[in-house]
FIZAFI-262568 format. One record per residue (C-alpha): residue number from 0; residue in one letter; x, y, z. Coordinates in Angstrom, 2 decimals, decimal comma. Example, Ala and Ser with C-alpha at 12.3 -4.5 7.8 and 13.67 -1.06 7.14 Angstrom:
<sites>
> 0  A  12,30  -4,50  7,80
> 1  S  13,67  -1,06  7,14
</sites>
This chain:
<sites>
> 0  M  -19,89  -23,59  30,75
> 1  T  -17,38  -26,30  31,62
> 2  K  -19,56  -29,02  30,07
> 3  R  -19,93  -27,15  26,79
> 4  L  -16,19  -26,73  26,43
> 5  K  -15,65  -30,44  26,99
> 6  L  -18,23  -31,35  24,37
> 7  K  -16,51  -29,20  21,76
> 8  R  -13,18  -30,87  22,48
> 9  K  -14,74  -34,31  22,16
> 10  R  -16,15  -33,42  18,73
> 11  A  -12,72  -32,27  17,55
> 12  R  -11,11  -35,52  18,74
> 13  K  -13,89  -37,52  17,06
> 14  D  -13,12  -35,82  13,72
> 15  L  -9,48  -36,79  14,08
> 16  R  -10,35  -40,39  14,96
> 17  I  -12,54  -40,66  11,84
> 18  A  -9,71  -39,28  9,73
> 19  A  -7,22  -41,65  11,33
> 20  K  -9,28  -44,65  10,20
> 21  A  -9,06  -43,50  6,60
> 22  M  -5,39  -42,50  6,51
> 23  K  -2,22  -43,08  8,39
> 24  L  -2,14  -41,32  11,75
> 25  E  1,05  -39,40  10,94
> 26  H  -0,76  -37,70  8,03
> 27  V  -3,83  -36,59  10,00
> 28  V  -2,20  -33,40  11,21
> 29  Q  -1,23  -32,54  7,61
> 30  L  -4,83  -32,19  6,40
> 31  P  -7,99  -30,33  7,45
> 32  A  -10,60  -32,53  9,16
> 33  Y  -12,98  -32,35  6,15
> 34  A  -10,39  -34,18  4,03
> 35  V  -11,64  -37,48  5,44
> 36  N  -14,48  -37,24  2,90
> 37  L  -11,95  -37,42  0,09
> 38  W  -11,33  -41,04  1,11
> 39  K  -15,01  -41,91  0,73
> 40  A  -16,54  -42,92  -2,60
> 41  H  -18,32  -40,08  -4,46
> 42  R  -18,57  -39,52  -8,21
> 43  Y  -18,07  -35,78  -7,72
> 44  K  -16,06  -34,22  -4,90
> 45  V  -16,34  -30,44  -4,91
> 46  I  -14,37  -28,10  -2,63
> 47  W  -15,06  -24,43  -3,18
> 48  G  -14,74  -21,16  -1,31
> 49  G  -12,62  -18,06  -0,89
> 50  R  -8,93  -17,36  -0,85
> 51  G  -6,81  -19,03  1,80
> 52  G  -9,04  -22,13  1,99
> 53  A  -6,11  -24,49  1,28
> 54  R  -8,17  -26,40  -1,29
> 55  S  -5,25  -27,02  -3,64
> 56  W  -2,89  -28,13  -0,88
> 57  T  -5,54  -30,43  0,60
> 58  V  -6,36  -32,12  -2,71
> 59  A  -2,71  -32,37  -3,78
> 60  R  -1,68  -34,02  -0,52
> 61  T  -4,66  -36,38  -0,49
> 62  L  -4,10  -37,55  -4,07
> 63  L  -0,40  -38,12  -3,43
> 64  L  -1,14  -40,14  -0,29
> 65  K  -3,81  -42,22  -2,05
> 66  A  -1,60  -42,80  -5,10
> 67  A  1,21  -44,00  -2,82
> 68  Q  -1,14  -46,54  -1,22
> 69  Q  -2,72  -47,93  -4,41
> 70  K  -2,20  -47,71  -8,15
> 71  L  -4,08  -44,70  -9,53
> 72  R  -4,16  -42,93  -12,87
> 73  V  -4,80  -39,21  -12,15
> 74  L  -5,60  -36,52  -14,72
> 75  C  -4,93  -32,97  -13,54
> 76  A  -6,95  -30,66  -15,77
> 77  R  -7,66  -26,96  -16,15
> 78  E  -9,28  -24,83  -18,84
> 79  M  -6,09  -23,26  -20,24
> 80  Q  -2,66  -24,92  -20,20
> 81  S  -0,12  -23,64  -22,69
> 82  S  2,72  -25,44  -20,89
> 83  I  3,32  -27,74  -17,93
> 84  K  4,12  -24,63  -15,88
> 85  D  0,45  -23,65  -16,05
> 86  S  -0,57  -26,88  -14,27
> 87  V  -0,43  -28,15  -10,67
> 88  H  2,73  -30,11  -11,54
> 89  Q  4,93  -27,85  -9,39
> 90  L  2,45  -27,93  -6,50
> 91  L  2,44  -31,74  -6,46
> 92  S  6,23  -31,85  -6,70
> 93  D  6,55  -29,44  -3,75
> 94  Q  4,12  -31,45  -1,63
> 95  I  6,07  -34,66  -2,25
> 96  Q  9,10  -32,92  -0,76
> 97  L  7,21  -31,29  2,12
> 98  M  5,58  -34,56  3,23
> 99  G  8,76  -36,57  2,69
> 100  L  7,02  -39,12  0,46
> 101  T  9,20  -41,81  -1,11
> 102  G  8,71  -43,81  -4,28
> 103  Y  7,82  -40,88  -6,53
> 104  L  9,64  -39,99  -9,74
> 105  V  9,03  -36,43  -10,99
> 106  T  9,77  -35,67  -14,66
> 107  D  9,14  -32,55  -16,73
> 108  R  5,82  -33,88  -18,06
> 109  E  4,44  -36,34  -15,50
> 110  I  4,75  -37,77  -12,00
> 111  R  5,06  -41,52  -11,42
> 112  H  5,18  -43,83  -8,39
> 113  V  6,95  -47,16  -8,14
> 114  N  3,58  -48,89  -7,61
> 115  G  2,44  -47,79  -11,10
> 116  S  0,50  -44,65  -10,16
> 117  L  0,65  -41,88  -12,74
> 118  F  -0,20  -38,15  -12,75
> 119  I  -0,74  -36,53  -16,16
> 120  F  -1,63  -32,92  -17,01
> 121  A  -3,83  -31,38  -19,72
> 122  G  -5,70  -28,24  -20,70
> 123  L  -9,30  -28,59  -21,85
> 124  H  -9,59  -25,58  -24,15
> 125  R  -9,07  -26,50  -27,84
> 126  N  -7,80  -29,92  -26,84
> 127  T  -10,86  -32,03  -27,61
> 128  T  -9,09  -34,89  -29,43
> 129  K  -6,53  -35,51  -26,68
> 130  I  -9,11  -35,34  -23,89
> 131  K  -11,51  -37,75  -25,64
> 132  S  -8,68  -40,24  -26,21
> 133  L  -7,77  -40,55  -22,54
> 134  E  -8,45  -44,00  -21,07
> 135  G  -8,46  -45,57  -17,63
> 136  I  -8,60  -42,39  -15,54
> 137  D  -9,36  -43,14  -11,88
> 138  V  -9,45  -39,55  -10,64
> 139  C  -9,70  -36,29  -12,59
> 140  W  -8,77  -33,22  -10,59
> 141  V  -10,07  -29,99  -12,16
> 142  E  -8,25  -27,02  -10,60
> 143  E  -9,38  -23,37  -10,94
> 144  A  -12,68  -24,79  -12,17
> 145  E  -14,43  -21,41  -12,13
> 146  R  -12,92  -20,93  -15,61
> 147  I  -14,21  -24,19  -17,07
> 148  T  -16,81  -23,57  -19,77
> 149  K  -20,02  -25,49  -20,32
> 150  E  -18,54  -26,94  -23,52
> 151  S  -15,44  -28,20  -21,71
> 152  W  -17,52  -29,93  -19,05
> 153  S  -19,61  -31,62  -21,75
> 154  I  -16,42  -33,09  -23,24
> 155  L  -14,60  -33,96  -20,00
> 156  I  -17,31  -35,70  -17,95
> 157  P  -18,08  -38,52  -20,45
> 158  T  -14,33  -39,09  -20,84
> 159  I  -13,95  -40,04  -17,15
> 160  R  -15,92  -43,24  -17,61
> 161  K  -13,96  -45,97  -15,79
> 162  E  -15,97  -47,92  -13,22
> 163  G  -15,67  -46,15  -9,86
> 164  S  -13,89  -43,13  -11,36
> 165  E  -14,23  -39,74  -9,69
> 166  I  -14,05  -36,07  -10,65
> 167  W  -12,59  -33,73  -8,04
> 168  V  -13,35  -30,02  -8,46
> 169  T  -11,70  -27,08  -6,68
> 170  F  -12,58  -23,48  -7,38
> 171  N  -13,15  -19,96  -6,13
> 172  P  -16,64  -18,91  -7,34
> 173  D  -16,93  -15,81  -9,48
> 174  Q  -20,36  -15,19  -11,00
> 175  E  -23,58  -17,06  -10,37
> 176  G  -24,08  -17,85  -14,05
> 177  D  -20,68  -19,54  -14,45
> 178  A  -20,90  -23,11  -15,72
> 179  T  -19,11  -24,70  -12,76
> 180  Y  -21,12  -22,89  -10,09
> 181  T  -24,39  -23,73  -11,84
> 182  R  -23,51  -27,40  -12,37
> 183  F  -22,07  -28,30  -8,97
> 184  I  -23,46  -25,75  -6,47
> 185  L  -26,86  -24,63  -7,73
> 186  K  -27,84  -27,92  -9,40
> 187  P  -25,43  -30,61  -8,16
> 188  P  -25,74  -34,00  -9,89
> 189  K  -26,44  -37,20  -7,99
> 190  G  -23,40  -38,54  -6,18
> 191  T  -21,94  -35,11  -5,35
> 192  W  -20,15  -34,33  -2,10
> 193  Q  -19,39  -30,65  -1,71
> 194  H  -17,72  -28,57  0,96
> 195  K  -17,20  -24,83  1,25
> 196  A  -13,67  -24,46  2,62
> 197  G  -12,70  -21,12  4,12
> 198  W  -9,56  -19,65  5,56
> 199  E  -10,82  -20,65  9,02
> 200  E  -10,07  -24,31  8,22
> 201  N  -6,63  -23,72  6,76
> 202  P  -3,99  -25,23  9,07
> 203  W  -1,23  -23,55  7,02
> 204  L  -2,63  -19,98  6,93
> 205  S  0,37  -17,63  7,10
> 206  S  0,53  -14,38  9,02
> 207  E  0,88  -12,52  5,70
> 208  L  -2,37  -13,98  4,35
> 209  R  -4,14  -13,27  7,62
> 210  A  -3,03  -9,62  7,47
> 211  E  -4,31  -9,29  3,88
> 212  K  -7,64  -10,82  4,89
> 213  D  -8,04  -8,47  7,84
> 214  Y  -7,17  -5,46  5,69
> 215  M  -9,78  -6,24  3,05
> 216  Y  -12,53  -6,97  5,56
> 217  E  -11,74  -3,63  7,21
> 218  T  -11,59  -1,54  4,02
> 219  D  -14,07  -3,28  1,71
> 220  P  -16,29  -5,93  3,34
> 221  E  -18,24  -6,53  0,10
> 222  A  -15,09  -7,40  -1,84
> 223  A  -13,81  -9,48  1,06
> 224  D  -17,06  -11,44  1,00
> 225  W  -16,12  -12,60  -2,50
> 226  V  -12,32  -12,89  -2,24
> 227  W  -12,11  -14,43  1,23
> 228  G  -15,70  -15,44  1,96
> 229  G  -16,06  -17,40  -1,28
> 230  N  -19,42  -15,90  -2,18
> 231  I  -20,61  -14,73  -5,59
> 232  R  -19,12  -11,50  -6,90
> 233  K  -21,54  -8,64  -7,34
> 234  H  -21,64  -5,92  -10,02
> 235  S  -19,17  -7,59  -12,39
> 236  A  -20,36  -5,24  -15,15
> 237  A  -18,76  -2,37  -13,21
> 238  Q  -15,31  -3,94  -13,53
> 239  I  -13,03  -1,37  -15,16
> 240  L  -10,88  -3,90  -17,04
> 241  K  -13,77  -6,23  -17,86
> 242  E  -12,93  -8,69  -20,67
> 243  K  -9,44  -7,22  -21,07
> 244  W  -7,26  -9,20  -18,64
> 245  F  -6,09  -12,81  -18,74
> 246  I  -3,93  -14,98  -16,49
> 247  E  -1,31  -16,87  -18,49
> 248  E  2,18  -18,24  -17,98
> 249  F  4,68  -16,43  -20,21
> 250  T  8,36  -15,57  -20,50
> 251  V  9,72  -12,52  -22,26
> 252  P  12,34  -13,85  -24,74
> 253  L  15,55  -12,07  -23,72
> 254  N  18,92  -12,63  -25,40
> 255  E  22,27  -13,07  -23,66
> 256  D  22,56  -9,32  -23,17
> 257  G  19,14  -9,15  -21,53
> 258  E  17,54  -7,47  -24,55
> 259  A  14,08  -8,30  -25,84
> 260  P  13,15  -8,71  -29,55
> 261  D  11,96  -5,65  -31,48
> 262  E  8,28  -6,51  -30,97
> 263  W  8,74  -6,15  -27,20
> 264  S  9,36  -2,86  -25,40
> 265  G  10,16  -2,38  -21,74
> 266  P  10,43  -3,25  -18,99
> 267  Y  8,46  -0,45  -17,33
> 268  F  8,31  -0,05  -13,55
> 269  G  5,85  1,69  -11,24
> 270  V  5,54  2,07  -7,46
> 271  D  2,63  3,11  -5,25
> 272  F  3,46  4,01  -1,65
> 273  G  1,32  2,75  1,21
> 274  F  -0,63  5,30  3,24
> 275  G  -1,65  4,18  6,74
> 276  V  -3,27  0,75  6,36
> 277  D  -2,94  0,82  2,56
> 278  P  -0,33  -1,56  1,11
> 279  A  2,82  -0,57  -0,73
> 280  A  2,92  -1,94  -4,28
> 281  G  5,22  -2,18  -7,26
> 282  V  4,98  -3,69  -10,73
> 283  R  7,03  -4,59  -13,81
> 284  C  5,39  -4,74  -17,24
> 285  W  6,14  -5,03  -20,97
> 286  I  4,39  -3,96  -24,16
> 287  R  4,22  -6,32  -27,13
> 288  Q  3,51  -5,03  -30,63
> 289  R  1,04  -7,13  -32,63
> 290  E  -0,44  -6,92  -36,11
> 291  R  -2,13  -3,77  -37,49
> 292  G  -0,70  -1,53  -34,81
> 293  L  -2,42  -3,42  -31,98
> 294  K  -0,62  -3,94  -28,68
> 295  E  -0,69  -6,25  -25,67
> 296  L  0,39  -5,47  -22,10
> 297  Y  2,26  -8,13  -20,10
> 298  I  2,74  -7,99  -16,33
> 299  D  5,35  -10,43  -15,04
> 300  H  6,34  -9,29  -11,52
> 301  E  4,73  -7,49  -8,61
> 302  A  5,66  -6,37  -5,10
> 303  Y  3,01  -6,07  -2,40
> 304  G  3,06  -5,66  1,34
> 305  H  1,06  -4,29  4,26
> 306  G  2,68  -2,21  6,97
> 307  V  5,93  -1,82  5,03
> 308  D  8,06  0,88  6,62
> 309  I  9,94  3,17  4,26
> 310  D  13,30  1,72  5,31
> 311  A  12,08  -1,80  4,35
> 312  L  10,53  -0,74  1,03
> 313  P  13,76  -0,84  -1,08
> 314  T  14,40  -4,46  -0,04
> 315  L  10,80  -5,47  -0,79
> 316  L  11,00  -3,96  -4,28
> 317  Q  14,41  -5,41  -5,10
> 318  E  13,48  -8,91  -3,90
> 319  Q  10,10  -9,12  -5,64
> 320  V  10,62  -7,05  -8,81
> 321  P  13,79  -8,09  -10,67
> 322  S  16,08  -5,37  -12,12
> 323  I  14,03  -2,53  -10,61
> 324  A  17,25  -0,96  -9,35
> 325  D  18,66  -0,71  -12,90
> 326  H  15,78  1,01  -14,71
> 327  V  13,72  4,16  -14,60
> 328  V  10,93  3,76  -12,05
> 329  R  7,93  6,06  -11,74
> 330  G  6,26  6,52  -8,38
> 331  D  3,46  8,47  -6,77
> 332  S  4,57  12,11  -7,07
> 333  S  2,44  13,09  -4,06
> 334  R  5,14  11,50  -1,89
> 335  P  8,39  13,31  -2,80
> 336  D  9,91  12,30  0,55
> 337  S  9,45  8,61  -0,26
> 338  I  10,82  9,09  -3,76
> 339  S  13,86  10,85  -2,35
> 340  Y  14,46  8,04  0,15
> 341  L  14,24  5,29  -2,48
> 342  K  16,55  7,23  -4,77
> 343  R  19,17  7,20  -2,02
> 344  H  18,58  3,59  -0,93
> 345  G  18,70  1,18  -3,83
> 346  V  16,26  2,55  -6,43
> 347  P  18,40  5,39  -7,84
> 348  R  16,40  6,06  -11,04
> 349  I  12,98  6,57  -9,47
> 350  E  11,09  9,74  -10,38
> 351  G  7,65  11,16  -9,77
> 352  A  4,86  10,34  -12,23
> 353  K  2,83  13,23  -13,59
> 354  K  -0,57  13,51  -11,96
> 355  G  -3,44  15,92  -12,36
> 356  P  -7,15  16,26  -13,09
> 357  G  -8,23  13,39  -15,31
> 358  S  -5,01  11,37  -14,95
> 359  V  -6,86  8,34  -13,57
> 360  E  -9,38  8,39  -16,43
> 361  D  -6,56  8,86  -18,95
> 362  G  -4,78  5,86  -17,48
> 363  I  -7,92  3,73  -17,66
> 364  A  -8,46  4,69  -21,31
> 365  H  -4,86  3,72  -22,05
> 366  L  -5,10  0,35  -20,29
> 367  R  -8,29  -0,49  -22,15
> 368  S  -6,61  0,38  -25,45
> 369  Y  -4,56  -2,85  -25,25
> 370  I  -6,18  -5,81  -26,98
> 371  R  -5,12  -7,98  -24,03
> 372  I  -3,62  -7,45  -20,59
> 373  V  -1,76  -10,66  -19,70
> 374  I  -1,00  -11,26  -16,02
> 375  H  1,52  -13,87  -14,94
> 376  P  0,04  -16,38  -12,42
> 377  R  2,57  -15,37  -9,77
> 378  C  1,11  -11,84  -9,73
> 379  V  -1,83  -12,80  -7,53
> 380  H  -2,55  -9,28  -6,25
> 381  T  -2,54  -7,90  -9,79
> 382  S  -5,19  -10,39  -10,91
> 383  Q  -7,19  -9,75  -7,75
> 384  E  -7,23  -6,00  -8,35
> 385  A  -8,08  -6,54  -12,02
> 386  K  -11,24  -8,28  -10,80
> 387  L  -12,14  -5,75  -8,11
> 388  W  -11,10  -2,39  -9,60
> 389  S  -14,50  -0,95  -10,43
> 390  Y  -16,75  1,99  -11,14
> 391  K  -19,19  3,11  -8,47
> 392  V  -22,65  1,53  -8,57
> 393  D  -25,66  3,59  -7,51
> 394  A  -27,11  2,00  -4,38
> 395  R  -30,72  2,70  -5,33
> 396  S  -30,91  2,23  -9,09
> 397  G  -28,03  -0,21  -9,59
> 398  D  -26,72  2,03  -12,38
> 399  I  -22,98  2,05  -13,02
> 400  L  -21,67  5,59  -12,51
> 401  P  -18,65  7,19  -14,26
> 402  I  -16,85  7,41  -10,92
> 403  V  -13,85  5,22  -10,11
> 404  V  -14,05  3,67  -6,65
> 405  D  -10,87  4,45  -4,72
> 406  K  -10,22  0,85  -3,64
> 407  H  -8,29  -2,15  -4,97
> 408  N  -6,07  0,10  -7,06
> 409  H  -2,58  -0,06  -5,57
> 410  I  -1,13  -2,32  -8,27
> 411  M  -3,32  -0,55  -10,84
> 412  D  -1,92  2,84  -9,79
> 413  S  1,61  1,42  -10,03
> 414  L  0,74  0,24  -13,54
> 415  R  -0,51  3,69  -14,55
> 416  Y  2,66  5,30  -13,21
> 417  A  4,84  2,79  -15,08
> 418  L  3,09  3,56  -18,37
> 419  E  2,80  7,32  -17,80
> 420  P  5,04  8,35  -20,78
> 421  M  2,74  6,44  -23,16
> 422  I  -0,53  7,77  -21,76
> 423  K  -2,02  10,54  -23,89
> 424  P  -4,29  13,03  -22,08
> 425  R  -7,76  13,19  -23,52
> 426  V  -8,91  16,44  -25,13
> 427  R  -11,14  18,30  -22,73
> 428  A  -13,36  21,15  -23,86
> 429  G  -15,56  23,64  -22,04
> 430  F  -16,86  27,19  -22,20
> 431  I  -15,95  30,19  -20,07
> 432  F  -17,76  33,42  -20,80
> 433  M  -16,37  36,96  -20,62
> 434  G  -17,65  38,92  -17,69
> 435  T  -18,52  35,90  -15,55
> 436  D  -16,76  34,11  -12,72
> 437  P  -14,28  31,36  -13,71
> 438  V  -15,65  27,86  -14,16
> 439  R  -13,93  25,19  -12,10
> 440  A  -13,56  21,49  -12,83
> 441  C  -13,84  18,74  -10,22
> 442  P  -10,41  17,04  -10,10
> 443  E  -12,04  13,64  -9,54
> 444  C  -14,78  13,38  -12,21
> 445  E  -14,09  16,61  -14,19
> 446  S  -17,69  17,81  -14,00
> 447  Y  -18,65  21,37  -13,04
> 448  L  -17,54  22,28  -9,49
> 449  P  -19,92  24,75  -7,75
> 450  D  -18,77  27,75  -5,76
> 451  D  -19,07  25,88  -2,46
> 452  G  -16,41  23,42  -3,65
> 453  E  -18,56  20,28  -3,25
> 454  C  -19,14  18,20  -6,39
> 455  V  -22,75  17,06  -6,68
> 456  H  -21,76  14,13  -8,91
> 457  C  -18,97  12,30  -7,08
> 458  G  -19,02  13,93  -3,63
> 459  Y  -15,55  15,52  -3,88
> 460  V  -15,06  18,37  -1,39
> 461  E  -12,47  21,01  -2,20
> 462  E  -10,02  22,02  0,48
> 463  Q  -10,15  25,78  0,93
> 464  D  -6,80  27,44  0,47
> 465  D  -6,56  31,22  0,41
> 466  G  -4,73  32,54  -2,59
> 467  E  -4,92  29,30  -4,55
> 468  E  -5,27  29,82  -8,26
> 469  L  -8,26  28,20  -9,94
> 470  E  -7,84  25,99  -12,98
> 471  L  -9,86  27,19  -15,95
> 472  V  -11,50  24,71  -18,28
> 473  G  -11,54  25,31  -22,02
> 474  A  -11,11  28,57  -23,90
> 475  V  -12,39  32,08  -23,30
> 476  I  -15,01  33,23  -25,83
> 477  P  -17,31  36,26  -25,90
> 478  V  -20,92  35,98  -24,78
> 479  V  -23,42  36,04  -27,60
> 480  P  -26,74  35,68  -25,74
> 481  T  -28,89  34,83  -28,74
> 482  Q  -26,38  32,76  -30,72
> 483  V  -27,30  29,12  -31,36
> 484  V  -24,48  26,56  -31,55
> 485  E  -24,77  23,15  -33,25
> 486  A  -23,64  20,49  -30,77
> 487  L  -23,85  16,75  -30,42
> 488  H  -26,55  16,22  -27,85
> 489  G  -25,85  13,64  -25,11
> 490  N  -28,11  12,13  -22,54
> 491  G  -28,89  15,45  -20,92
> 492  N  -27,54  14,52  -17,50
> 493  G  -25,24  17,53  -17,46
> 494  N  -22,49  15,78  -15,54
> 495  G  -19,75  16,69  -17,97
> 496  N  -18,37  13,18  -18,19
> 497  G  -18,57  12,94  -21,95
> 498  N  -20,81  9,90  -21,94
> 499  G  -23,39  11,32  -24,31
> 500  N  -25,43  8,54  -25,83
> 501  G  -27,20  10,37  -28,61
> 502  H  -26,20  11,27  -32,16
> 503  K  -28,81  13,84  -33,14
> 504  K  -27,62  17,40  -33,65
> 505  T  -29,63  19,66  -31,38
> 506  P  -29,48  23,47  -31,06
> 507  L  -27,75  24,39  -27,82
> 508  R  -28,12  27,95  -26,55
> 509  M  -24,96  29,19  -24,87
> 510  R  -25,50  30,34  -21,32
> 511  D  -23,71  31,35  -18,14
> 512  L  -22,70  28,07  -16,49
> 513  N  -22,72  29,66  -13,05
> 514  R  -26,48  30,31  -13,09
</sites>
């Protein structure tokens, strides 16, 4: 046992000695051991993996150190860049300060060094002319490369043509068919060095990130395998907000009085209280009116925390969600005690959001009614939940079911609460016949709830409460045993979810639903 431990220590010291040969000794402790490969010559250097892998920090620090040692022309690229704020400009600037590097001059558009090194920034999407005109690039760093399209790669790669030039790629994989994953992981070109960097190798992993990781692995190992493990995401078709959400830098144009133009309405605030290991969450959002009555939803601030005690919640909300104390805030009405506490401790205008059967589905329908849901890059938990908030997938058939999985929805619930006044309940119809027992609706999926109180469709089990009044669905009509009613015929699955896929009118004989 003693020998084995000594061998492991020797290997660790050997890694540090190799790194020390490639960089100054004082910088070795500022980088993961795998960073030594970034000093070796490779046409493509690819670092990929899950959240917390410190890929961006590692590449930023390495490039800054290399550019301080020799003259380099570095292009920092990404798929979308509407302004310099969308780039890694701020990250590089912060790392210069953290490492105490001298000789750098940081401007609003570029970063220069006294030895002639230059960092420039560009978006690839709809920027073909500028990208093709770039000359003399030594290193191109492509950040968030999971979003780079096949077309963008076909334009960028031939542009980086200087002798000995390199393309550095960092990304968190999403789907197996994505252009970046296919090009560099499944079918890597000659001259590729790749490394899967996980949170385990991150020398700067904070206690907050570690707590988030542990929470997700405990509550949803499959999602954690993608978010933190860096593996391919499964069942993307089940994503509730699929093709609706986008991550973009934006600023709501407020005047001196803090008022937005007529096309903007808001801000709207929502709060979801943490239960047990669940996080507390809050959000601020705006609605922007577009042409032809279409609307966009913008989310610019979020609050998020695990293990937040109620007495610490007001401070968390006020620090992370600006002006929340000055506006109406809607919170989870199932926690009146928490609402009362916040009302008395810094969030005076909070009130309970209306909830009931179908409120989740109504909220989803409302969110999907926006032509775009724009998430500010600083709202990392919002974008994460937008990816993971999903419908249930049948384990045997792989079919997507009309059942919302009760996970990764804390920011999403806050968003529904914030928008509650604008959410219109869907029209629900059903039949109850005279002389029969009342028909009950499942509060989760709204299908027929049997007498035993257990829904056969979503697994909901009703809590028995003597004297509780039952909610009736639809209108009372007399029984006409032989009457035939014309109805739009669905798929015949009888689950009451309204997802009928047919259009043929078929005679439907009215019957007692309790039989």
